PDBQT receptor file of N, H, CA, C and O in Angstrom, charges set to zero:
ATOM      1  N   MET A   1       0.800  -1.189   0.000  1.00  0.00    +0.000 N 
ATOM      2  CA  MET A   1       0.000   0.000   0.000  1.00  0.00    +0.000 C 
ATOM      3  C   MET A   1       0.854   1.268   0.000  1.00  0.00    +0.000 C 
ATOM      4  O   MET A   1       0.514   2.246  -0.667  1.00  0.00    +0.000 OA
ATOM      5  N   ASP A   2       1.939   1.256   0.730  1.00  0.00    +0.000 N 
ATOM      6  H   ASP A   2       2.215   0.462   1.272  1.00  0.00    +0.000 HD
ATOM      7  CA  ASP A   2       2.813   2.430   0.741  1.00  0.00    +0.000 C 
ATOM      8  C   ASP A   2       3.631   2.470  -0.537  1.00  0.00    +0.000 C 
ATOM      9  O   ASP A   2       4.403   1.558  -0.836  1.00  0.00    +0.000 OA
ATOM     10  N   GLU A   3       3.446   3.531  -1.269  1.00  0.00    +0.000 N 
ATOM     11  H   GLU A   3       2.820   4.272  -1.027  1.00  0.00    +0.000 HD
ATOM     12  CA  GLU A   3       4.197   3.684  -2.508  1.00  0.00    +0.000 C 
ATOM     13  C   GLU A   3       5.486   4.439  -2.232  1.00  0.00    +0.000 C 
ATOM     14  O   GLU A   3       5.529   5.363  -1.419  1.00  0.00    +0.000 OA
ATOM     15  N   GLU A   4       6.524   4.029  -2.922  1.00  0.00    +0.000 N 
ATOM     16  H   GLU A   4       6.490   3.279  -3.583  1.00  0.00    +0.000 HD
ATOM     17  CA  GLU A   4       7.791   4.741  -2.808  1.00  0.00    +0.000 C 
ATOM     18  C   GLU A   4       7.679   6.047  -3.586  1.00  0.00    +0.000 C 
ATOM     19  O   GLU A   4       7.126   6.061  -4.687  1.00  0.00    +0.000 OA
ATOM     20  N   PRO A   5       8.192   7.137  -3.035  1.00  0.00    +0.000 N 
ATOM     21  CA  PRO A   5       8.128   8.395  -3.781  1.00  0.00    +0.000 C 
ATOM     22  C   PRO A   5       8.994   8.335  -5.037  1.00  0.00    +0.000 C 
ATOM     23  O   PRO A   5      10.071   7.740  -5.047  1.00  0.00    +0.000 OA
ATOM     24  N   ARG A   6       8.493   8.965  -6.086  1.00  0.00    +0.000 N 
ATOM     25  H   ARG A   6       7.617   9.448  -6.077  1.00  0.00    +0.000 HD
ATOM     26  CA  ARG A   6       9.253   8.981  -7.330  1.00  0.00    +0.000 C 
ATOM     27  C   ARG A   6      10.489   9.851  -7.171  1.00  0.00    +0.000 C 
ATOM     28  O   ARG A   6      10.493  10.839  -6.437  1.00  0.00    +0.000 OA
ATOM     29  N   GLU A   7      11.527   9.458  -7.877  1.00  0.00    +0.000 N 
ATOM     30  H   GLU A   7      11.524   8.655  -8.474  1.00  0.00    +0.000 HD
ATOM     31  CA  GLU A   7      12.740  10.273  -7.878  1.00  0.00    +0.000 C 
ATOM     32  C   GLU A   7      12.521  11.457  -8.822  1.00  0.00    +0.000 C 
ATOM     33  O   GLU A   7      12.004  11.279  -9.925  1.00  0.00    +0.000 OA
ATOM     34  N   PRO A   8      12.910  12.666  -8.398  1.00  0.00    +0.000 N 
ATOM     35  CA  PRO A   8      12.709  13.833  -9.262  1.00  0.00    +0.000 C 
ATOM     36  C   PRO A   8      13.463  13.699 -10.586  1.00  0.00    +0.000 C 
ATOM     37  O   PRO A   8      14.537  13.101 -10.649  1.00  0.00    +0.000 OA
ATOM     38  N   SER A   9      12.891  14.252 -11.612  1.00  0.00    +0.000 N 
ATOM     39  H   SER A   9      12.019  14.738 -11.561  1.00  0.00    +0.000 HD
ATOM     40  CA  SER A   9      13.491  14.221 -12.942  1.00  0.00    +0.000 C 
ATOM     41  C   SER A   9      14.779  15.037 -12.959  1.00  0.00    +0.000 C 
ATOM     42  O   SER A   9      14.796  16.185 -12.515  1.00  0.00    +0.000 OA
ATOM     43  N   LYS A  10      15.859  14.444 -13.473  1.00  0.00    +0.000 N 
ATOM     44  H   LYS A  10      15.845  13.512 -13.834  1.00  0.00    +0.000 HD
ATOM     45  CA  LYS A  10      17.134  15.164 -13.548  1.00  0.00    +0.000 C 
ATOM     46  C   LYS A  10      17.075  16.304 -14.551  1.00  0.00    +0.000 C 
ATOM     47  O   LYS A  10      17.782  17.301 -14.405  1.00  0.00    +0.000 OA
ATOM     48  N   VAL A  11      16.241  16.162 -15.559  1.00  0.00    +0.000 N 
ATOM     49  H   VAL A  11      15.667  15.352 -15.677  1.00  0.00    +0.000 HD
ATOM     50  CA  VAL A  11      16.121  17.239 -16.543  1.00  0.00    +0.000 C 
ATOM     51  C   VAL A  11      15.547  18.484 -15.872  1.00  0.00    +0.000 C 
ATOM     52  O   VAL A  11      16.042  19.589 -16.091  1.00  0.00    +0.000 OA
ATOM     53  N   ARG A  12      14.510  18.312 -15.059  1.00  0.00    +0.000 N 
ATOM     54  H   ARG A  12      14.108  17.414 -14.881  1.00  0.00    +0.000 HD
ATOM     55  CA  ARG A  12      13.876  19.464 -14.409  1.00  0.00    +0.000 C 
ATOM     56  C   ARG A  12      14.661  19.985 -13.219  1.00  0.00    +0.000 C 
ATOM     57  O   ARG A  12      14.522  21.156 -12.868  1.00  0.00    +0.000 OA
ATOM     58  N   THR A  13      15.473  19.164 -12.591  1.00  0.00    +0.000 N 
ATOM     59  H   THR A  13      15.586  18.212 -12.876  1.00  0.00    +0.000 HD
ATOM     60  CA  THR A  13      16.173  19.615 -11.391  1.00  0.00    +0.000 C 
ATOM     61  C   THR A  13      17.627  19.985 -11.631  1.00  0.00    +0.000 C 
ATOM     62  O   THR A  13      18.223  20.668 -10.798  1.00  0.00    +0.000 OA
ATOM     63  N   ILE A  14      18.223  19.555 -12.748  1.00  0.00    +0.000 N 
ATOM     64  H   ILE A  14      17.739  19.000 -13.424  1.00  0.00    +0.000 HD
ATOM     65  CA  ILE A  14      19.639  19.858 -12.986  1.00  0.00    +0.000 C 
ATOM     66  C   ILE A  14      19.856  20.508 -14.345  1.00  0.00    +0.000 C 
ATOM     67  O   ILE A  14      20.307  21.651 -14.423  1.00  0.00    +0.000 OA
ATOM     68  N   TYR A  15      19.542  19.790 -15.408  1.00  0.00    +0.000 N 
ATOM     69  H   TYR A  15      19.176  18.862 -15.344  1.00  0.00    +0.000 HD
ATOM     70  CA  TYR A  15      19.924  20.234 -16.752  1.00  0.00    +0.000 C 
ATOM     71  C   TYR A  15      19.199  21.497 -17.191  1.00  0.00    +0.000 C 
ATOM     72  O   TYR A  15      19.837  22.437 -17.665  1.00  0.00    +0.000 OA
ATOM     73  N   LEU A  16      17.898  21.537 -17.046  1.00  0.00    +0.000 N 
ATOM     74  H   LEU A  16      17.380  20.773 -16.661  1.00  0.00    +0.000 HD
ATOM     75  CA  LEU A  16      17.132  22.707 -17.472  1.00  0.00    +0.000 C 
ATOM     76  C   LEU A  16      17.479  23.953 -16.653  1.00  0.00    +0.000 C 
ATOM     77  O   LEU A  16      17.696  25.012 -17.243  1.00  0.00    +0.000 OA
ATOM     78  N   PRO A  17      17.542  23.873 -15.314  1.00  0.00    +0.000 N 
ATOM     79  CA  PRO A  17      17.911  25.076 -14.552  1.00  0.00    +0.000 C 
ATOM     80  C   PRO A  17      19.289  25.627 -14.909  1.00  0.00    +0.000 C 
ATOM     81  O   PRO A  17      19.459  26.841 -15.020  1.00  0.00    +0.000 OA
ATOM     82  N   VAL A  18      20.270  24.748 -15.090  1.00  0.00    +0.000 N 
ATOM     83  H   VAL A  18      20.132  23.762 -15.000  1.00  0.00    +0.000 HD
ATOM     84  CA  VAL A  18      21.621  25.212 -15.424  1.00  0.00    +0.000 C 
ATOM     85  C   VAL A  18      21.638  25.862 -16.801  1.00  0.00    +0.000 C 
ATOM     86  O   VAL A  18      22.291  26.888 -16.996  1.00  0.00    +0.000 OA
ATOM     87  N   THR A  19      20.931  25.277 -17.751  1.00  0.00    +0.000 N 
ATOM     88  H   THR A  19      20.401  24.443 -17.593  1.00  0.00    +0.000 HD
ATOM     89  CA  THR A  19      20.885  25.840 -19.105  1.00  0.00    +0.000 C 
ATOM     90  C   THR A  19      20.199  27.200 -19.110  1.00  0.00    +0.000 C 
ATOM     91  O   THR A  19      20.721  28.156 -19.682  1.00  0.00    +0.000 OA
ATOM     92  N   ILE A  20      19.038  27.291 -18.479  1.00  0.00    +0.000 N 
ATOM     93  H   ILE A  20      18.614  26.514 -18.014  1.00  0.00    +0.000 HD
ATOM     94  CA  ILE A  20      18.293  28.554 -18.440  1.00  0.00    +0.000 C 
ATOM     95  C   ILE A  20      19.092  29.627 -17.701  1.00  0.00    +0.000 C 
ATOM     96  O   ILE A  20      19.163  30.769 -18.155  1.00  0.00    +0.000 OA
ATOM     97  N   ALA A  21      19.692  29.265 -16.566  1.00  0.00    +0.000 N 
ATOM     98  H   ALA A  21      19.634  28.337 -16.198  1.00  0.00    +0.000 HD
ATOM     99  CA  ALA A  21      20.468  30.240 -15.795  1.00  0.00    +0.000 C 
ATOM    100  C   ALA A  21      21.679  30.730 -16.580  1.00  0.00    +0.000 C 
ATOM    101  O   ALA A  21      22.017  31.912 -16.522  1.00  0.00    +0.000 OA
ATOM    102  N   THR A  22      22.332  29.835 -17.310  1.00  0.00    +0.000 N 
ATOM    103  H   THR A  22      22.057  28.874 -17.357  1.00  0.00    +0.000 HD
ATOM    104  CA  THR A  22      23.495  30.229 -18.099  1.00  0.00    +0.000 C 
ATOM    105  C   THR A  22      23.092  31.182 -19.217  1.00  0.00    +0.000 C 
ATOM    106  O   THR A  22      23.778  32.175 -19.462  1.00  0.00    +0.000 OA
ATOM    107  N   LEU A  23      21.997  30.894 -19.891  1.00  0.00    +0.000 N 
ATOM    108  H   LEU A  23      21.439  30.088 -19.693  1.00  0.00    +0.000 HD
ATOM    109  CA  LEU A  23      21.520  31.791 -20.947  1.00  0.00    +0.000 C 
ATOM    110  C   LEU A  23      21.091  33.146 -20.370  1.00  0.00    +0.000 C 
ATOM    111  O   LEU A  23      21.417  34.193 -20.930  1.00  0.00    +0.000 OA
ATOM    112  N   PHE A  24      20.373  33.122 -19.271  1.00  0.00    +0.000 N 
ATOM    113  H   PHE A  24      20.109  32.272 -18.816  1.00  0.00    +0.000 HD
ATOM    114  CA  PHE A  24      19.912  34.347 -18.629  1.00  0.00    +0.000 C 
ATOM    115  C   PHE A  24      21.094  35.218 -18.196  1.00  0.00    +0.000 C 
ATOM    116  O   PHE A  24      21.116  36.420 -18.459  1.00  0.00    +0.000 OA
ATOM    117  N   CYS A  25      22.060  34.611 -17.541  1.00  0.00    +0.000 N 
ATOM    118  H   CYS A  25      22.043  33.634 -17.328  1.00  0.00    +0.000 HD
ATOM    119  CA  CYS A  25      23.210  35.374 -17.052  1.00  0.00    +0.000 C 
ATOM    120  C   CYS A  25      24.141  35.786 -18.186  1.00  0.00    +0.000 C 
ATOM    121  O   CYS A  25      24.788  36.830 -18.112  1.00  0.00    +0.000 OA
ATOM    122  N   GLY A  26      24.211  34.980 -19.221  1.00  0.00    +0.000 N 
ATOM    123  H   GLY A  26      23.686  34.131 -19.282  1.00  0.00    +0.000 HD
ATOM    124  CA  GLY A  26      24.970  35.395 -20.402  1.00  0.00    +0.000 C 
ATOM    125  C   GLY A  26      24.358  36.637 -21.029  1.00  0.00    +0.000 C 
ATOM    126  O   GLY A  26      25.074  37.544 -21.453  1.00  0.00    +0.000 OA
ATOM    127  N   GLY A  27      23.034  36.674 -21.086  1.00  0.00    +0.000 N 
ATOM    128  H   GLY A  27      22.452  35.937 -20.741  1.00  0.00    +0.000 HD
ATOM    129  CA  GLY A  27      22.344  37.861 -21.592  1.00  0.00    +0.000 C 
ATOM    130  C   GLY A  27      22.574  39.070 -20.704  1.00  0.00    +0.000 C 
ATOM    131  O   GLY A  27      22.789  40.177 -21.198  1.00  0.00    +0.000 OA
ATOM    132  N   LEU A  28      22.528  38.861 -19.390  1.00  0.00    +0.000 N 
ATOM    133  H   LEU A  28      22.353  37.961 -18.989  1.00  0.00    +0.000 HD
ATOM    134  CA  LEU A  28      22.825  39.965 -18.474  1.00  0.00    +0.000 C 
ATOM    135  C   LEU A  28      24.230  40.503 -18.712  1.00  0.00    +0.000 C 
ATOM    136  O   LEU A  28      24.438  41.713 -18.802  1.00  0.00    +0.000 OA
ATOM    137  N   TRP A  29      25.189  39.593 -18.814  1.00  0.00    +0.000 N 
ATOM    138  H   TRP A  29      25.020  38.610 -18.742  1.00  0.00    +0.000 HD
ATOM    139  CA  TRP A  29      26.590  39.980 -18.974  1.00  0.00    +0.000 C 
ATOM    140  C   TRP A  29      26.812  40.715 -20.299  1.00  0.00    +0.000 C 
ATOM    141  O   TRP A  29      27.583  41.672 -20.356  1.00  0.00    +0.000 OA
ATOM    142  N   LEU A  30      26.139  40.270 -21.363  1.00  0.00    +0.000 N 
ATOM    143  H   LEU A  30      25.513  39.492 -21.317  1.00  0.00    +0.000 HD
ATOM    144  CA  LEU A  30      26.313  40.907 -22.669  1.00  0.00    +0.000 C 
ATOM    145  C   LEU A  30      25.630  42.266 -22.758  1.00  0.00    +0.000 C 
ATOM    146  O   LEU A  30      26.197  43.213 -23.303  1.00  0.00    +0.000 OA
ATOM    147  N   PHE A  31      24.410  42.366 -22.224  1.00  0.00    +0.000 N 
ATOM    148  H   PHE A  31      23.950  41.597 -21.781  1.00  0.00    +0.000 HD
ATOM    149  CA  PHE A  31      23.621  43.576 -22.423  1.00  0.00    +0.000 C 
ATOM    150  C   PHE A  31      23.713  44.582 -21.281  1.00  0.00    +0.000 C 
ATOM    151  O   PHE A  31      23.427  45.763 -21.476  1.00  0.00    +0.000 OA
ATOM    152  N   ILE A  32      24.109  44.130 -20.090  1.00  0.00    +0.000 N 
ATOM    153  H   ILE A  32      24.342  43.170 -19.931  1.00  0.00    +0.000 HD
ATOM    154  CA  ILE A  32      24.253  45.047 -18.952  1.00  0.00    +0.000 C 
ATOM    155  C   ILE A  32      25.571  44.727 -18.230  1.00  0.00    +0.000 C 
ATOM    156  O   ILE A  32      25.541  44.286 -17.081  1.00  0.00    +0.000 OA
ATOM    157  N   PRO A  33      26.716  44.938 -18.872  1.00  0.00    +0.000 N 
ATOM    158  CA  PRO A  33      27.990  44.559 -18.247  1.00  0.00    +0.000 C 
ATOM    159  C   PRO A  33      28.342  45.411 -17.027  1.00  0.00    +0.000 C 
ATOM    160  O   PRO A  33      29.218  45.036 -16.247  1.00  0.00    +0.000 OA
ATOM    161  N   GLU A  34      27.670  46.553 -16.851  1.00  0.00    +0.000 N 
ATOM    162  H   GLU A  34      26.959  46.858 -17.484  1.00  0.00    +0.000 HD
ATOM    163  CA  GLU A  34      27.984  47.437 -15.728  1.00  0.00    +0.000 C 
ATOM    164  C   GLU A  34      27.628  46.832 -14.374  1.00  0.00    +0.000 C 
ATOM    165  O   GLU A  34      28.153  47.265 -13.348  1.00  0.00    +0.000 OA
ATOM    166  N   ILE A  35      26.742  45.836 -14.360  1.00  0.00    +0.000 N 
ATOM    167  H   ILE A  35      26.315  45.485 -15.194  1.00  0.00    +0.000 HD
ATOM    168  CA  ILE A  35      26.320  45.290 -13.063  1.00  0.00    +0.000 C 
ATOM    169  C   ILE A  35      27.416  44.460 -12.401  1.00  0.00    +0.000 C 
ATOM    170  O   ILE A  35      27.399  44.280 -11.183  1.00  0.00    +0.000 OA
ATOM    171  N   GLY A  36      28.357  43.958 -13.174  1.00  0.00    +0.000 N 
ATOM    172  H   GLY A  36      28.370  44.104 -14.163  1.00  0.00    +0.000 HD
ATOM    173  CA  GLY A  36      29.507  43.276 -12.606  1.00  0.00    +0.000 C 
ATOM    174  C   GLY A  36      29.351  41.771 -12.488  1.00  0.00    +0.000 C 
ATOM    175  O   GLY A  36      28.255  41.216 -12.570  1.00  0.00    +0.000 OA
ATOM    176  N   ALA A  37      30.496  41.139 -12.291  1.00  0.00    +0.000 N 
ATOM    177  H   ALA A  37      31.386  41.590 -12.224  1.00  0.00    +0.000 HD
ATOM    178  CA  ALA A  37      30.558  39.677 -12.249  1.00  0.00    +0.000 C 
ATOM    179  C   ALA A  37      29.869  39.100 -11.016  1.00  0.00    +0.000 C 
ATOM    180  O   ALA A  37      29.246  38.041 -11.094  1.00  0.00    +0.000 OA
ATOM    181  N   LEU A  38      29.974  39.779  -9.889  1.00  0.00    +0.000 N 
ATOM    182  H   LEU A  38      30.481  40.639  -9.825  1.00  0.00    +0.000 HD
ATOM    183  CA  LEU A  38      29.360  39.260  -8.662  1.00  0.00    +0.000 C 
ATOM    184  C   LEU A  38      27.837  39.212  -8.788  1.00  0.00    +0.000 C 
ATOM    185  O   LEU A  38      27.204  38.247  -8.362  1.00  0.00    +0.000 OA
ATOM    186  N   ALA A  39      27.263  40.247  -9.368  1.00  0.00    +0.000 N 
ATOM    187  H   ALA A  39      27.777  41.031  -9.714  1.00  0.00    +0.000 HD
ATOM    188  CA  ALA A  39      25.808  40.266  -9.561  1.00  0.00    +0.000 C 
ATOM    189  C   ALA A  39      25.371  39.192 -10.547  1.00  0.00    +0.000 C 
ATOM    190  O   ALA A  39      24.350  38.536 -10.340  1.00  0.00    +0.000 OA
ATOM    191  N   VAL A  40      26.131  39.010 -11.608  1.00  0.00    +0.000 N 
ATOM    192  H   VAL A  40      26.960  39.543 -11.777  1.00  0.00    +0.000 HD
ATOM    193  CA  VAL A  40      25.798  37.976 -12.594  1.00  0.00    +0.000 C 
ATOM    194  C   VAL A  40      25.922  36.591 -11.963  1.00  0.00    +0.000 C 
ATOM    195  O   VAL A  40      25.065  35.734 -12.176  1.00  0.00    +0.000 OA
ATOM    196  N   GLY A  41      26.977  36.369 -11.192  1.00  0.00    +0.000 N 
ATOM    197  H   GLY A  41      27.673  37.065 -11.018  1.00  0.00    +0.000 HD
ATOM    198  CA  GLY A  41      27.148  35.084 -10.503  1.00  0.00    +0.000 C 
ATOM    199  C   GLY A  41      26.040  34.821  -9.500  1.00  0.00    +0.000 C 
ATOM    200  O   GLY A  41      25.551  33.697  -9.386  1.00  0.00    +0.000 OA
ATOM    201  N   SER A  42      25.648  35.849  -8.778  1.00  0.00    +0.000 N 
ATOM    202  H   SER A  42      26.045  36.762  -8.870  1.00  0.00    +0.000 HD
ATOM    203  CA  SER A  42      24.553  35.704  -7.816  1.00  0.00    +0.000 C 
ATOM    204  C   SER A  42      23.237  35.389  -8.520  1.00  0.00    +0.000 C 
ATOM    205  O   SER A  42      22.451  34.570  -8.045  1.00  0.00    +0.000 OA
ATOM    206  N   ALA A  43      23.007  36.040  -9.645  1.00  0.00    +0.000 N 
ATOM    207  H   ALA A  43      23.646  36.705 -10.031  1.00  0.00    +0.000 HD
ATOM    208  CA  ALA A  43      21.795  35.760 -10.424  1.00  0.00    +0.000 C 
ATOM    209  C   ALA A  43      21.802  34.325 -10.930  1.00  0.00    +0.000 C 
ATOM    210  O   ALA A  43      20.760  33.671 -10.953  1.00  0.00    +0.000 OA
ATOM    211  N   TRP A  44      22.962  33.833 -11.333  1.00  0.00    +0.000 N 
ATOM    212  H   TRP A  44      23.809  34.364 -11.315  1.00  0.00    +0.000 HD
ATOM    213  CA  TRP A  44      23.074  32.457 -11.828  1.00  0.00    +0.000 C 
ATOM    214  C   TRP A  44      22.742  31.469 -10.707  1.00  0.00    +0.000 C 
ATOM    215  O   TRP A  44      21.939  30.555 -10.892  1.00  0.00    +0.000 OA
ATOM    216  N   VAL A  45      23.363  31.661  -9.556  1.00  0.00    +0.000 N 
ATOM    217  H   VAL A  45      24.016  32.403  -9.406  1.00  0.00    +0.000 HD
ATOM    218  CA  VAL A  45      23.128  30.753  -8.423  1.00  0.00    +0.000 C 
ATOM    219  C   VAL A  45      21.664  30.795  -7.999  1.00  0.00    +0.000 C 
ATOM    220  O   VAL A  45      21.054  29.750  -7.771  1.00  0.00    +0.000 OA
ATOM    221  N   GLY A  46      21.103  31.983  -7.893  1.00  0.00    +0.000 N 
ATOM    222  H   GLY A  46      21.598  32.832  -8.078  1.00  0.00    +0.000 HD
ATOM    223  CA  GLY A  46      19.704  32.112  -7.497  1.00  0.00    +0.000 C 
ATOM    224  C   GLY A  46      18.752  31.456  -8.477  1.00  0.00    +0.000 C 
ATOM    225  O   GLY A  46      17.787  30.805  -8.077  1.00  0.00    +0.000 OA
ATOM    226  N   THR A  47      19.025  31.627  -9.764  1.00  0.00    +0.000 N 
ATOM    227  H   THR A  47      19.809  32.156 -10.089  1.00  0.00    +0.000 HD
ATOM    228  CA  THR A  47      18.167  31.021 -10.783  1.00  0.00    +0.000 C 
ATOM    229  C   THR A  47      18.241  29.503 -10.731  1.00  0.00    +0.000 C 
ATOM    230  O   THR A  47      17.214  28.829 -10.809  1.00  0.00    +0.000 OA
ATOM    231  N   VAL A  48      19.446  28.959 -10.599  1.00  0.00    +0.000 N 
ATOM    232  H   VAL A  48      20.281  29.507 -10.536  1.00  0.00    +0.000 HD
ATOM    233  CA  VAL A  48      19.604  27.498 -10.530  1.00  0.00    +0.000 C 
ATOM    234  C   VAL A  48      18.905  26.944  -9.290  1.00  0.00    +0.000 C 
ATOM    235  O   VAL A  48      18.190  25.946  -9.377  1.00  0.00    +0.000 OA
ATOM    236  N   LEU A  49      19.103  27.577  -8.148  1.00  0.00    +0.000 N 
ATOM    237  H   LEU A  49      19.683  28.389  -8.077  1.00  0.00    +0.000 HD
ATOM    238  CA  LEU A  49      18.464  27.082  -6.927  1.00  0.00    +0.000 C 
ATOM    239  C   LEU A  49      16.944  27.147  -7.018  1.00  0.00    +0.000 C 
ATOM    240  O   LEU A  49      16.259  26.183  -6.677  1.00  0.00    +0.000 OA
ATOM    241  N   PHE A  50      16.416  28.279  -7.477  1.00  0.00    +0.000 N 
ATOM    242  H   PHE A  50      16.972  29.062  -7.755  1.00  0.00    +0.000 HD
ATOM    243  CA  PHE A  50      14.964  28.429  -7.586  1.00  0.00    +0.000 C 
ATOM    244  C   PHE A  50      14.375  27.391  -8.527  1.00  0.00    +0.000 C 
ATOM    245  O   PHE A  50      13.397  26.724  -8.189  1.00  0.00    +0.000 OA
ATOM    246  N   MET A  51      14.969  27.252  -9.711  1.00  0.00    +0.000 N 
ATOM    247  H   MET A  51      15.764  27.793  -9.986  1.00  0.00    +0.000 HD
ATOM    248  CA  MET A  51      14.420  26.310 -10.690  1.00  0.00    +0.000 C 
ATOM    249  C   MET A  51      14.598  24.862 -10.245  1.00  0.00    +0.000 C 
ATOM    250  O   MET A  51      13.751  24.022 -10.547  1.00  0.00    +0.000 OA
ATOM    251  N   SER A  52      15.683  24.551  -9.534  1.00  0.00    +0.000 N 
ATOM    252  H   SER A  52      16.372  25.234  -9.288  1.00  0.00    +0.000 HD
ATOM    253  CA  SER A  52      15.897  23.185  -9.049  1.00  0.00    +0.000 C 
ATOM    254  C   SER A  52      14.862  22.812  -7.997  1.00  0.00    +0.000 C 
ATOM    255  O   SER A  52      14.307  21.714  -8.019  1.00  0.00    +0.000 OA
ATOM    256  N   ILE A  53      14.611  23.733  -7.082  1.00  0.00    +0.000 N 
ATOM    257  H   ILE A  53      15.063  24.625  -7.064  1.00  0.00    +0.000 HD
ATOM    258  CA  ILE A  53      13.608  23.469  -6.050  1.00  0.00    +0.000 C 
ATOM    259  C   ILE A  53      12.227  23.356  -6.682  1.00  0.00    +0.000 C 
ATOM    260  O   ILE A  53      11.459  22.454  -6.347  1.00  0.00    +0.000 OA
ATOM    261  N   TRP A  54      11.914  24.262  -7.586  1.00  0.00    +0.000 N 
ATOM    262  H   TRP A  54      12.538  24.995  -7.858  1.00  0.00    +0.000 HD
ATOM    263  CA  TRP A  54      10.627  24.238  -8.284  1.00  0.00    +0.000 C 
ATOM    264  C   TRP A  54      10.469  22.912  -9.038  1.00  0.00    +0.000 C 
ATOM    265  O   TRP A  54       9.416  22.279  -8.968  1.00  0.00    +0.000 OA
ATOM    266  N   GLY A  55      11.507  22.498  -9.752  1.00  0.00    +0.000 N 
ATOM    267  H   GLY A  55      12.362  23.012  -9.809  1.00  0.00    +0.000 HD
ATOM    268  CA  GLY A  55      11.456  21.257 -10.527  1.00  0.00    +0.000 C 
ATOM    269  C   GLY A  55      11.322  20.019  -9.666  1.00  0.00    +0.000 C 
ATOM    270  O   GLY A  55      10.683  19.050 -10.075  1.00  0.00    +0.000 OA
ATOM    271  N   SER A  56      11.918  20.034  -8.470  1.00  0.00    +0.000 N 
ATOM    272  H   SER A  56      12.437  20.821  -8.138  1.00  0.00    +0.000 HD
ATOM    273  CA  SER A  56      11.819  18.857  -7.608  1.00  0.00    +0.000 C 
ATOM    274  C   SER A  56      10.405  18.688  -7.057  1.00  0.00    +0.000 C 
ATOM    275  O   SER A  56       9.975  17.564  -6.799  1.00  0.00    +0.000 OA
ATOM    276  N   PHE A  57       9.683  19.783  -6.875  1.00  0.00    +0.000 N 
ATOM    277  H   PHE A  57      10.032  20.697  -7.085  1.00  0.00    +0.000 HD
ATOM    278  CA  PHE A  57       8.310  19.690  -6.389  1.00  0.00    +0.000 C 
ATOM    279  C   PHE A  57       7.330  19.318  -7.489  1.00  0.00    +0.000 C 
ATOM    280  O   PHE A  57       6.334  18.641  -7.232  1.00  0.00    +0.000 OA
ATOM    281  N   TYR A  58       7.601  19.753  -8.707  1.00  0.00    +0.000 N 
ATOM    282  H   TYR A  58       8.410  20.303  -8.916  1.00  0.00    +0.000 HD
ATOM    283  CA  TYR A  58       6.634  19.580  -9.786  1.00  0.00    +0.000 C 
ATOM    284  C   TYR A  58       7.093  18.621 -10.870  1.00  0.00    +0.000 C 
ATOM    285  O   TYR A  58       6.642  18.715 -12.012  1.00  0.00    +0.000 OA
ATOM    286  N   SER A  59       7.983  17.701 -10.527  1.00  0.00    +0.000 N 
ATOM    287  H   SER A  59       8.349  17.625  -9.600  1.00  0.00    +0.000 HD
ATOM    288  CA  SER A  59       8.410  16.734 -11.549  1.00  0.00    +0.000 C 
ATOM    289  C   SER A  59       7.661  15.429 -11.390  1.00  0.00    +0.000 C 
ATOM    290  O   SER A  59       7.884  14.492 -12.157  1.00  0.00    +0.000 OA
TER     291      SER A  59
């Protein structure tokens, strides 16, 4: 009767967040270089974490 929980999809929790965050931050770096590397790096980390958590709940 007790079902084992499904393992989250690696595409939604790893590959897609990293790809989207890299494209997003690449665009930031190209079009708004004044914000600096620290801001771009922080945006990348935040995007990956948010999308990974979101993907683990909804996969």
